[in-house]
C-alpha positions as CSV (number, residue, x, y, z in Angstrom):
1,X,-50.2,-33.0,-30.0
2,X,-47.7,-31.2,-32.2
3,X,-48.5,-29.1,-35.3
4,X,-46.2,-28.3,-38.1
5,X,-46.4,-26.1,-41.2
6,X,-46.5,-26.9,-44.9
7,X,-46.9,-24.8,-48.0
8,X,-50.3,-24.6,-49.6
9,X,-51.8,-22.6,-52.5
10,X,-55.2,-20.9,-52.3
11,X,-56.7,-23.6,-54.5
12,X,-55.7,-26.3,-51.9
13,X,-52.7,-27.7,-53.7
14,X,-49.7,-28.6,-51.5
15,X,-46.1,-27.8,-52.4
16,X,-44.0,-30.9,-53.0
17,X,-40.7,-31.6,-54.6
18,X,-39.3,-34.5,-56.6
19,X,-36.7,-36.6,-54.6
20,X,-35.3,-39.1,-57.0
21,X,-38.7,-40.1,-58.4
22,X,-40.6,-39.7,-55.1
23,X,-42.7,-36.7,-54.4
24,X,-42.1,-35.2,-50.9
25,X,-43.8,-32.4,-49.1
26,X,-41.6,-30.2,-47.0
27,X,-42.7,-29.8,-43.4
28,X,-41.5,-26.9,-41.2
29,X,-41.5,-26.3,-37.4
30,X,-42.9,-22.8,-37.8
31,X,-44.5,-20.5,-40.3
32,X,-41.5,-18.2,-40.2
33,X,-39.2,-21.1,-41.1
34,X,-41.5,-21.9,-44.0
35,X,-41.3,-18.3,-45.2
36,X,-37.4,-18.4,-45.0
37,X,-37.5,-21.5,-47.3
38,X,-40.0,-19.8,-49.6
39,X,-37.7,-16.8,-50.0
40,X,-35.0,-19.2,-51.2
41,X,-37.1,-21.3,-53.6
42,X,-39.0,-19.6,-56.4
43,X,-41.2,-22.7,-56.8
44,X,-42.9,-21.8,-53.5
45,X,-43.8,-18.3,-54.7
46,X,-47.6,-18.9,-54.9
47,X,-47.7,-20.9,-51.6
48,X,-48.3,-19.8,-48.1
49,X,-47.5,-21.6,-44.8
50,X,-50.5,-23.3,-43.2
51,X,-50.8,-25.5,-40.1
52,X,-50.2,-29.1,-40.9
53,X,-51.5,-31.2,-38.0
54,X,-52.5,-34.8,-37.4
55,X,-56.0,-34.2,-38.9
56,X,-54.5,-32.7,-42.1
57,X,-52.1,-35.6,-42.3
58,X,-54.9,-38.1,-42.0
59,X,-56.9,-36.4,-44.8
60,X,-53.7,-36.5,-47.0
61,X,-53.2,-40.2,-46.2
62,X,-56.7,-40.9,-47.3
63,X,-56.0,-39.5,-50.8
64,X,-52.4,-40.4,-51.2
65,X,-52.1,-43.6,-49.1
66,X,-48.6,-44.8,-48.4
67,X,-47.2,-42.7,-51.2
68,X,-47.4,-39.7,-49.0
69,X,-43.9,-38.8,-48.0
70,X,-42.2,-35.8,-46.5
71,X,-39.0,-33.7,-45.9
72,X,-38.8,-32.6,-42.2
73,X,-36.9,-29.3,-42.7
74,X,-34.4,-28.7,-39.9
75,X,-32.7,-25.7,-41.5
76,X,-34.8,-23.7,-43.9
77,X,-31.8,-21.8,-45.2
78,X,-30.5,-25.1,-46.8
79,X,-31.8,-26.9,-49.9
80,X,-34.9,-29.0,-49.1
81,X,-33.2,-32.2,-50.2
82,X,-30.9,-31.8,-47.1
83,X,-33.9,-32.5,-44.9
84,X,-34.9,-35.7,-43.1
85,X,-36.9,-38.0,-45.3
86,X,-40.0,-39.5,-43.6
87,X,-43.1,-41.4,-44.4
88,X,-46.6,-40.6,-43.2
89,X,-46.5,-43.2,-40.4
90,X,-43.3,-41.8,-39.0
91,X,-44.5,-38.2,-39.3
92,X,-47.7,-39.1,-37.4
93,X,-45.6,-40.6,-34.6
94,X,-43.5,-37.4,-34.5
95,X,-46.6,-35.2,-34.3
96,X,-47.8,-37.1,-31.2
97,X,-44.4,-37.7,-29.5
98,X,-43.0,-34.1,-29.3
99,X,-44.8,-31.2,-27.6
100,X,-45.2,-28.1,-29.7
101,X,-42.7,-25.3,-29.3
102,X,-44.8,-22.2,-29.5
103,X,-41.8,-19.8,-29.1
104,X,-40.9,-20.2,-32.8
105,X,-44.2,-19.0,-34.3
């Protein structure tokens, strides 16, 4: 099973951005990629990268339902809106399908 990283505040809030009226949470392949994106976006200043795995996704889906949507960030040096848009079902499949690359942590 594959783990990713998302940005979370100490109070438990997740970082998300507006994408034409839809709120999307950026998902990163490693904590270092999340930190690169954080350095480029002042809105992430109070957030830290945390593991975002299938268990975390399931908890989010219970509270957000099908509204939960994501940006899969391929290049953290670009604007988040240049990322792949994905729903929670697609992200769950991606987490199971691809093995974790531990060399990028």
